[in-house]
Every structure is written in structure tokens, then in C-alpha cells.
C-alpha positions as CSV (number, residue, x, y, z in Angstrom):
1,M,-0.2,-0.3,0.2
2,T,2.8,2.3,0.8
3,L,4.1,1.7,-2.9
4,I,0.8,3.1,-4.1
5,F,1.0,6.1,-2.0
6,T,4.4,6.8,-3.3
7,L,3.6,6.5,-7.0
8,V,0.7,8.7,-6.4
9,A,2.9,11.4,-4.7
10,I,5.6,11.1,-7.7
11,A,2.5,11.5,-10.4
12,E,1.5,14.6,-8.3
13,M,4.7,16.1,-8.7
14,A,5.2,15.3,-12.5
15,I,1.7,17.2,-12.9
16,A,2.8,20.1,-11.0
17,A,5.9,21.0,-12.6
18,P,4.3,22.1,-16.1
19,L,1.6,24.0,-13.8
20,L,4.1,26.0,-11.9
21,I,5.6,26.7,-15.7
22,R,2.4,28.1,-16.8
23,L,2.0,29.9,-13.8
24,A,5.2,31.5,-14.3
25,I,5.3,32.5,-17.9
26,G,1.8,32.0,-18.6
27,P,0.8,34.4,-22.0
28,T,-2.5,35.7,-20.1
29,I,-3.8,36.3,-16.9
30,S,-6.3,33.7,-17.4
31,D,-4.0,31.1,-18.0
32,R,-2.3,32.0,-14.6
33,I,-5.6,31.7,-12.9
34,V,-6.2,28.5,-14.4
35,A,-3.0,27.2,-13.3
36,V,-3.4,28.4,-9.5
37,N,-6.6,26.6,-9.7
38,T,-5.3,23.4,-10.8
39,L,-2.3,23.5,-8.2
40,S,-4.6,24.0,-5.5
41,T,-6.8,21.1,-6.7
42,Q,-3.7,19.0,-7.0
43,A,-2.5,20.1,-3.3
44,M,-6.0,19.2,-2.0
45,L,-5.7,15.8,-3.6
46,S,-2.3,15.4,-2.3
47,V,-4.0,15.8,1.5
48,L,-6.9,13.4,0.6
49,F,-4.2,10.7,-0.3
50,F,-2.2,11.7,2.8
51,A,-5.2,11.3,4.9
52,A,-5.7,7.8,3.6
53,A,-1.9,7.0,3.9
54,A,-1.7,8.4,7.5
55,D,-5.3,6.9,8.3
56,R,-6.5,10.1,9.7
57,A,-9.9,11.5,9.1
58,I,-9.1,14.9,10.5
59,Y,-7.1,15.6,7.1
60,L,-10.4,15.3,5.2
61,D,-11.4,18.7,6.7
62,V,-8.4,20.4,5.9
63,A,-9.0,19.1,2.1
64,L,-12.4,20.3,2.1
65,W,-11.3,23.8,3.1
66,L,-8.6,23.6,0.2
67,A,-11.1,22.7,-2.2
68,S,-13.7,25.4,-1.1
69,F,-11.1,28.4,-1.0
70,S,-9.9,27.3,-4.5
71,Y,-13.2,27.3,-5.7
72,L,-14.0,30.9,-3.9
73,G,-10.7,32.2,-5.2
74,T,-11.4,31.3,-8.8
75,I,-14.7,32.9,-9.1
76,V,-13.4,36.2,-7.4
77,W,-10.4,36.4,-10.1
78,A,-13.4,35.5,-12.7
79,R,-15.1,38.6,-11.2
80,Y,-12.2,40.9,-11.5
81,L,-11.5,39.9,-15.1
82,E,-14.9,40.5,-16.0
83,R,-15.2,43.8,-14.7
84,E,-11.6,44.4,-16.2
85,L,-10.0,45.6,-13.1
86,L,-6.8,43.7,-13.9
């Protein structure tokens, strides 16, 4: 079971690398917002897998908060873009 969690952790890092590049050099602000949203989703998934590996349900609340604030942040950035404040 530990091997599976190790492979998932490596896959998460492999997915995060191109997202960090997109965040740094994204040609538009929309690309950067999508990269940040996807990175926060990856962080939430990492916390979920850590909760499963550690067999601790308390971390599920942290993952839920990460998902909620990620969604809220994306909505706020979209409102800024819609009103052309950026």
C-alpha cells in the first residue's frame, strides 16, 4: 500500500511541474488563474492521499477547506477579469 501512495506522490509532482511553468510564463492572466486553480486542486488531492496513507480523518477537513477556498478564489479572479479591473 505504501508503494501506491509513493507512486501517487510522484505523479502529483510530475503534474505540478508544468503547472508551475504555466503559472510563471503564462501569456495571459487567465492561463495563470487556471494554473493556480489546478495547483490548489492538486494540493487538495495530495492532502486526501496523505489522509488515506496516515489513516487520519482529520485531514479530510483540511482538503475540504482547500477545495472550497480554491473555488472561491477562482470566482473572485473571474469577477475581476469580467469587470476589467486587471
